[in-house]
N, C-alpha and C positions, 0 to 999 in steps of 0.2 A: 538614476536614483542614488546609487552608491556615492557618486562624486558630490552631489548637492547636499547630502546629509551632513557632511563635514564642514559646509560653508559657515563662516562666522563662528568658527569654533564649535559648531554643532549646537548653538544656542537655541535655535527653534525647537530642535528635538528635545533638548534638555528641559526647556520651558514646558513643552507638552507633557513630558514624562512626569515632571514635578506636579503639574496640575492634576494628572490622573492619579498619582500616588496620594495626594492630599484628599481627593474625593473618595478614594478607596478606604483610606483610614477613617474618614467620617462615616462612611457606609458601614464599615465593620463594627463601629461603636454602637450602632443602632440595631436592635434585635430583628426588626422587620426587614432590614436590607443586608444583614451580615452575610447570609449565604450568597446573595448576588455579588456582593463586594469581593468575597473570597474567590468566586469564579472569575470575575473580571481581573482580579490580581494575577491569577494564573495566565490569563490571556495576555495581560500587559507584560508579564515575564517573557512570554514567547515573543512579543513584539520587541522587547528590549534586546533579547538575544539575537533576533534577526537583524535588528538595526546595527548592532555591533559587527555582525558578520558582513553586512552590506558596506559599512564604512571601511572595514579593513580590505575587503576584496575589490571594492570600487576604486580605491586608490592604487591598487596593484595593476588592475587591468579591467577597463569598463566592460569588455566582452564577457568577463566572468559572471556578471550579474544581469546581463540583458534579459535572459530568459526568466529571471526571478522577479522582475519589476512588477508584473501584474499581480502575482500572489502576494508580494509584499504590500502593495497598495490595498489589496483586499484585506490583509491582516490589519493594516492601519484603520481601514473603514470599520472592521468588526469592533476594534477597541473603542473607536470614536463613538459609534452608535451605542455600544455598551455603556460608555460614560454617560451619554444622554439619558439612557433608560435608568441608570443608577440615580441620577439627579431627579428624574421624574418619579421614581419609586420612593425616594426619600421625601419628596414633597407630598406625594399622595399619602404616605404613611403618617407624616406629621399632621396633615389636615384631618385625617381619619381619627388620630389619637386625640385631637383637640375637639372632636365632634363637629367639625365644620365641613362644608361642601356636600356634594351628592355622593352618598355612600356607594351606590351601584357603580357610578362613574369611577370613583377612586379604586374600588375593588377590581374593576376591569383593567385599570392601569397596572395594578400590582400583579394581576394574573399574566398580562402581556409581558411585563418585565421578567417574571419568573420563567415564562416560556422562552424568552430570548436567552436568559442565563443558562437554561438547561439544554436548549436545542441548538442555538446559533453559535454561542461562544466556542463550544468544543467541536463544531461540526466539520469545518473545512479541512483542518490539518490532517486528520487521519486518512481520509480518502485521497487527498491530493498527494500525499507521500507515496502511496502505492502506485499511482498512475504516472507520476513524473519520471519514474525510471524508464518508462516506455516513450518518453518525449511528449506525452499528452495525447489526447484523443484527436485523430484526424477527422473523424466524422461522428456526429451524433444525429440519430433519427429518433424522433419521439412522436407518438400518436396518442396523446393524452385523452381522457374521457371527456370529450367536448360536448357530449349529448347529456342533458340533464336527466334523461331516463336511463343512462348507463349506470345501473346500480350494481354491477358485477354479478348479477344472477345469470344463470345459463341452463341449457337443457343437457341432460346426461342420459346416455343409454344404460338401462338397467334391465337385464333379463329380457331383452327384446322389446321393451317399452321405453318411452321417453319420460323422464322425470325432470321437473323444473327445480333446479338447485338454487336455494336462496343464498345470498352472500354471507360469508363468514364474518367473524368479528372485525378483523383487520380491514376487510373490504367495506364493512359498514362504516367504520371510522373514516376510511379514506373517502367514502362517498360524502359523509358529513363535512369533512374538511374541504372537499371540492365543491359541493353544491349546497352546503348548509345555509348560506346566505345568498344563494343564487349566483349570478355572474360575479359579484364582488368577491366571494370566497374563491371562486375558480381562478380569477386573475391573481389574487393574493398567493394562492398555491403555486401557480405556474411562474409567477414573477420571482419568488424565492428560489425555485429550482433552476430557472434560467441563469440567475446570478452564479449559482454553484457550478452549473454545467459550463458556462463560459470560462470559469476559473480552471476547469479541468481540460480545456481544449488546447491543442497544439497551436502554435502561432499560424500554421497553415490550415487550421481546422475549420470545418463548416458544420452548422447545425441546421437540420431540416425539421420543421414543425408542421405536422399534418392536422388540419382542422376543417371545418365547414362554415357555412354562412352564419351559423348561430353565434360563433365566437371570433370570427376572423378579424373583425374591426378592432376589438379590444386586444386580441393577441398581437396584432400589428403594432399597436401602441406600446405594449409591454416590451416587445422585442426591439423596437426603436430605442426605448429607454435604456435597455441593458447593453445592446450591441452598438447603438448609434445608427442613425438613418443612412449614413454613408456606407455601412457594411451590409445593407440589403442587396444581395446578389440577384435574387429572382423572386417573383411571386408566381409560382407555378400553378396552373389550373389543370387539374386532372379530371377529364370528362369521361363519363362512362354511360353505357346503355343498360337499362334495367326496366322491369315492368312498372306500371303505375303512371298515371297522368293526372295533373292538377285540374280540378273542376273550377276553382275560383282564381287560378293563377297558373303561371308556368311551373311545371314540376322541377324541383331542384335536382340536377343530375351532374353535379361536379363537386369536388373538394378543392380546397386551397392548401398548398404546401409552401410555407415561407422558408426561404433559404438565406441565412445570414452567415457571414464569415467573421472570424475573430479579428483578423487584421486585413491589410490590403493585399496580401499574397496568399490567397487560399489555393489549395489543390483543385484543379479543374481539368478533366479529360473530356474533350468533345466526343460525341457519338452521333450516329446516324439512325434514321428510321425510314420506313417505306412510305412513299408518296405515290398513290395510284393516279395514273395519267393516261391520256390518249396519245399514242406515239405521234410525234410531229415530224419525224424524219430528220431531226437535228443530229448531225453526225458527232457533235461535241457532247452529246448526252448518252450515257449508258443505260439501256433499258433491261429490265428483268421481268420474268413472268412467274406467277404461282397460280394456285387454284382460284384466286380472286381477281386476277387480271394482270395488266402490265403496270410496272411501277419503276420509279427511280429512287435512289438513296439521297436523302437530304439531311442536313444537320438538324438535330433536335432543337426545337424552340421551347418556349415556356408554356405552350398549349399542348397537353398530352391527351390525345384522343385515341391512341393506338393500343392502350393497355386496358383490358376489360376487367370488370368485377369478377370475383370468384363465383362460379356457378354453384347452385345448391344441389346439382345433379351428382349421383355417385361417380367416383372415379375422376373427379376434377381437382383433387388436392385439398378439398375443404376439410378442415380438422375439427370442426364443431365449435370453434371459438367465434363469438358474435362479431368481433371487430377485426377479424383476420383480413390482411391485405394481400393482394396477389404478389407472387415472387417477382414477376416482371417489373413491378413498380420499384421494389427494393433493389433489384439488379441494376436498374438504370441509375438510381441514386448512389449506390455503393461504387459502381464503376466511375461515375462522374467525379466524385469527391474523395477518392482514396486510391491507393495503389497496393499491390501485393505486399503482404506483411504488415500493413498499417493496422493500427488499433482503432476499432469502431465500437459504438455502444448504442444501446436502446434501453432507457431507464423506465419505460412503460412497456415492458416486453410482450405482454399479451401471449399470443400463440407462438412467438419466437421466430417469426419470418426473417427478421434481420439476421439473427444468429445463423439460421439455416443457409441463407444465401451467402452470407459472409464466409462461412466455412467452405462452401463450394468454390468461392472466388479466391480463396487463399488469404483472407484477412484474419487477423486476430480479433476477438470480439469479447464484449462483456454485455450481458443482458440481465435485467432484474425485473421482478414483479412481486407485488405483495400477495398475490393470490396463489395458493397451492395448486389449484387446477391449471392455471396458466403455465406455471413452472413444469407441471407434469406433462402437459401437451408439448411444451418446448423440448423436454427431455426425449419424448418419443420421436418427435420430428428430427432431432439431431441424430438419433440412432439410425433412423432411416437414411439420413444423408451419409452417415458413415458406411452403411451397407451399400449404398449406391456408388460411393467413391471406391470402395473395396472391389466391388464387382467390375468396375471399369478400369481396375489396375492403377488407380490414382492414390496418392498418399492421403491419409486422414489422421486426425488428432483426437486424443482423449479430451474430455471436458469434465468439470467437477461442479456439482451442485452444493452450494454453501448455504447454511442456515444462519441468519443473523442472530437468532436467539441463543445459539450455542456459544457465540463469542461474547455476547453480552454477559452470559453466565460466567464465562472464563475470567472476565475482568474482575469479578468479585474476589478471586483467590490470589491475585498478584499482590504480594507484599514486598516491601523493600528488602533486598538482601543485606543492606547495611544496618538493619535494626538488630538489637540484642535479642536473645532467645525469648525473654519475657515479653518485650514489646512486640515481637513478631507473633507470639501466641495471643497476646491481647488484641492485636489488630485483626488476626484471623477470627477470633471469637466474636469480635464486634461485627465483622462482615457477615459471619454466619447468622448472627442474631438479626441483623437488618434484613438479610435474605429471607429468614423464616417469617418475620413480620410481614414482609412484602407478599409472600405466598399465602399466608393466612388471610390477609386482607383481600387478596384477589379471589380466594375461595369463599369469602364471606363467612369465615369461621371466627369464633370468639377465642382469643388466646387463653390458655389455662395458666394461672399463676403458680410458679414453682411445681410444674407438673412433671419435671424430669424428662423421661423419654417421650412422653406424649405431649403434644404442643397446643392443641386446641379442641374445640367442639363445634359441630355444626348441626343444629337440631338435636336429635337423639344419637348422633354418631360422634365418636372421638376422631380426632384428626392428628396424624403424624406426618411431618415433612422429612423426607429422606435427605441424605447428604448432598451437598451441592456438586461435589467433584467425583463421586464414585457411583457406579451402578449398584442398585440395591439387590442383595442376594438373599439366600434362604435364611441365614442367621439373623439378618435384620427383621425379616418377616416373622420368624419364630419369636423374636423379642417383642414384637408388636402383640402377638397372640398372648404371650406370657403377661405383659403389662395389662392387657384388657381383662384377663381372668383375675388378676390381682385386684382390679378396681370393680369387678363384678359387671363389666361392660360386655355387650354381645355384638356390638357393631362398630366398625372402624374404617376410616378411609386412609389410604396410604398414598401420599402425593410425592412423586419423584420425577426426575428427568429421564432416568434410564433404569431398566431392570436387567439383571443378569440372564444369560441364556438358559433356556430350559426350566424356567421358574413356574410357568403356567402350562396347564391348569392344575397340576398336582398340588401346589401349595395352597390353592383355594379350596380344594377338596379336603386337605388336612385341616385347614382352619374351620371348615364347616363341621367336620367330625368332632372338633373340640368346642363347638357351640359358638363360633365367632363368624359373623357375616363380614367378610373382608372385601373391600372394594378398592382395587388398585387403580390409580389415576395417573396419567402422564401430564406433567406441567407444561403448558403451551408457551410459546415465545411471547404471546400477548401480555404475559404478566409484567413485561418490561415497559409496557405502554401505560404511563401513569393515568392518562385520561380514562382508559378502559377500566383500570383498577378502581379509580375513584367512583365511577358510575356502576360498579358491580357487574360489568359486562363480560368478564373473562369466563370462558367455558372450558373446563378441564376435560382432556380426552380420555376415553375409555381404552383400556389395554387390549390390543389385539393379540391373538395367539396364532403362531405359525407352527405347523408340523411338517417336517421334511424327512425323507427317508433316503439315506445313501444307498446307491445301487452299485455294488462291486462287480467288476467283470470276472467271470469264472476262469477265463483263460489267461488274462494279463492282470497281475496284482497291482500294477501301477495305473490302471484305468478305473475311473469311477464316474458315475452319473448321479444326478440329484433329482428326486421326485418330490413335487409339492403335493403333500398328502391331505392337508387340511388347513383351513384359515377361518378363524372365528373371532368374535368380539364378545367379551364378558361385560355385562352392563348391570348397574345397580337396579334391583327390583323396585318398582314404584315410580321411576322417573317418567315412564310413559303416562301414568295417571296424572302426575303433576303438570306435565306439558299439556295434556288434554284439558285440564281444568283452567290453565292460563290462556289457552288458545282462543283467539278472537274468531267470531263467526265469519265464515267464508274463507278462512285461512287453513293452512296445513303445514305440518312439519314432520320430518323423518327422524325416527329414533331407532336405536339398536336395542333389542330385547331378546334374550335367550338365543343369541346367535343369528337373529333374523333382522332384516331391515324392514321397518314397518312405517308406512305412511299414515299418520293420524290426521284426519280431516274433520272440521266442524262446519256444518252447513248453516245457512241463514236462520234455521230454526233452532240451532244449538245442539243438533244431533251429531254425536261423534261416531265416526266410522274408522275401522282399522283395515288396511290393505297390506298384505305381505308382498314385498317387492323382490326379495331374494328367496327363490324357491330351493336353491342348493348352494353350498358354500362357495362354489366357483363363481357364482354371480357377483360375489364381493370383489373379485380380483380383476384389476384392469391391466396389471403389469407385474412381472416378477423377474428377478435377476439373481445370478449366482456369482460370487467371488470365491474361487476354489482355494485360494491361499490368502485369506483376509489379513493376516498379521505380517504380511511381507512388506508393507509400505506404511510407515508411521505418518501421522498427520503432524506436520511441523509448521509453526507460525513464527513470525518475527515480532518481537516485543522490545521495548526500550530496555537497555541493560540495567538501568536503575528504575525499575517499575515501582512507583510510589505506593503508599498505603491506599490512596484514593483510586488507584487503578487507571492511570492516564493511558490513553490510547496512543498509537504511533503518530508522530508529528509534533509532539510537544518539544519545547526548548528549555534547556537548563538556564537558571538565573545567571550563570557565568558567561552566557553569550555563545555557548557552543551547542551544536545539535547533539542530542542524546545518541550514543552508540546503540545499535540494535544487535540482538542476539537471537538465535533460533532456539525454540523450545518445543518439546513434544507435548501435545495437549492431553496425552493419555489415550487418545483414540487412534484409529487407523483409517486410511483412505479406502473406501469401498470401490473396487474396480469391477465394472460390469463386463465380466468375461463371457457371459452368455445371458440372454434375456428373451422373454416372450411377452408380447403385449397385444392388446386388441386395437384395431383401427376401425374407422367408420366403414371401410370397405370389407374388412375381414374381422369378424367378431370371435373367431376361434382362438383358443389359448392352448399352447402345448404345456403339459403338466410334468414332463420329464425332460431334463436338459440333454444336450449332446454329451458324449463321452469326453472326459478330460484326462489327458495323459500327464502324470506327474513325472518330473525329471529324475527323482530318486525316492527311495523309501523314507518314511519318517512320520511324525505326527504333524497334522495340519489342522487349521481351523477354517471351516467353510462358513461363509456368511451368505444368507439368503434374505433378500429384501423384497417385500411385497408392497405394492401401492394399490390402495383400494379405489373404488369408483369415484370417490370424492377428492382424490389426490393426497390422502394421508398415507405416510409410509411407515412400515414396521419392519424390523430386522431381527433375525435370530441367528445364533452362532451354533455350529455343530462340530465338535471335535472328531476327527477321524484318524485312524492309523493306516497308512498306505504301505503295502508290501508285507 
């Protein structure tokens, strides 16, 4: 690619660039397409910089750019398709302004163009930059929700009973994206992700996609389109035995796993399996025996009938996640298509089986899932793997759980270091204003004009949005109380990302004594999903309260343990009644009220019943962990050295044709290290409420962090300062 770009004086590239520039200028001149054109201009700038880099390095040594050819062509494709959508959006906007054409059809084109501009144009660069340092992904395994009934709901154990958990907001959106228009939307969803995943793969990488008879034909077509038919390595049939038989046809008892490589040189390690036989006396064959009979070892073929489904019986490793796959299945896949130290990934992580098996086999791994419950199950599973490896005297590694919403929020604050003090202050004020407007819209609150400290109102309650980059403390809450009393208001909601340690419940009691009903709410990551905001579907979280007690050792002043003393959630009064009024007949929903989890149900006659699910505070807790020296490790992220006002993410290119230099920055937070934890499993529902003794190396002041994860996968943390020695 680098050599050919310079052919004929680079005329082809220059002609394409000129055409794109002219279309962008025309698009920016029209209000309906100005934003799209600006975003495309940024992507075209990245392409220009990459092209200059390729031309220079390709002439020096073709080997310098061999690994970058595929990402470069992907970047060309993004700009080219972006150009197509800009032209289409301009045409649609023109027809609509002239009162011509089908309005619904034209609106659909403009919406799709806006989606492409907001989601696709900036998408690939940031993630690719992070992964390319590792040489790309050697193996990707995904098990997407190929069943139309897979709506992310699940059963959860609560106080000895089973409760059916409905999907949260992000899961509902994902379900609509996946199945909103049936198979069409599923294939559209998977096709886009296959393109991105192929871009992230190492040249020796392989992708395994797990599906069943319902979608296998369409998925095969999509994978042929993305990877090429010649790169189909295997169509694996995984057979299993389970209960149930078909009355009107043969019962389906197999899944299909498509295996595609990125190039013609994928990693592949052959393995063997048992084949039970009757001994023939052949001296050239080695026979073995086990409890099932005599067998030989044969090479594994594409028909896998020796790995069974996970049993529902206790003690069989079932984690309570509906789509959990057996470890034996992932063990075979990981061994076949990766080697020790390779990077593997699962972007539909579910219960985290790939991560757990990869850790046991010495692979590096990335797993992601949009469901909090799936991430929480994965966390517990990986901790059990760590304990298993430690008990066996084998090395084990730490892992980190990252929240996308936190980094979306971080991007709002990055302003260019090259701006003057006034411009920098103006840029920050603008971002904070946009941020506030976003939060108020998500909360369905009406903005207050010139309200000063208070920002909006929702029904009969005032609304204040806390700072974007700082935890809210006592002074801020006291200011809220003062402003409410000045206005003669008695009810207010405080919406923030984080609260300072030790704030609750004392500050709520103080507000109550002053006649103010204060409702603290945590802003969820879903506020960054524009579709959810537009449809008014974002639900703000209630603030949970953790009480912990340090237990000092009487004999050794350097020894301390931590006791979890209380855990509760404060909830706005009346919400239960509102939910009951909106509840459809035959449906139920769980709410928190006065520190109790209550299931509200409405039967077919419209009669509402209330059942208390949490009999005591410990019923809320599924997991808790302690970091005995929380402030010992700062959270550092890499950002472009010249982070612009618009908050570009890693991967962007300067107009001059050079890649932006990166620098490390402290986010203001610390890394929580699970130095001790206790959690419930399906086999053992007991929970230890006091940690082991921790021995500090020297006297001093330390900050202990305690994290509690409730039965729904929501996490809450509190900080406790202690003096040791």
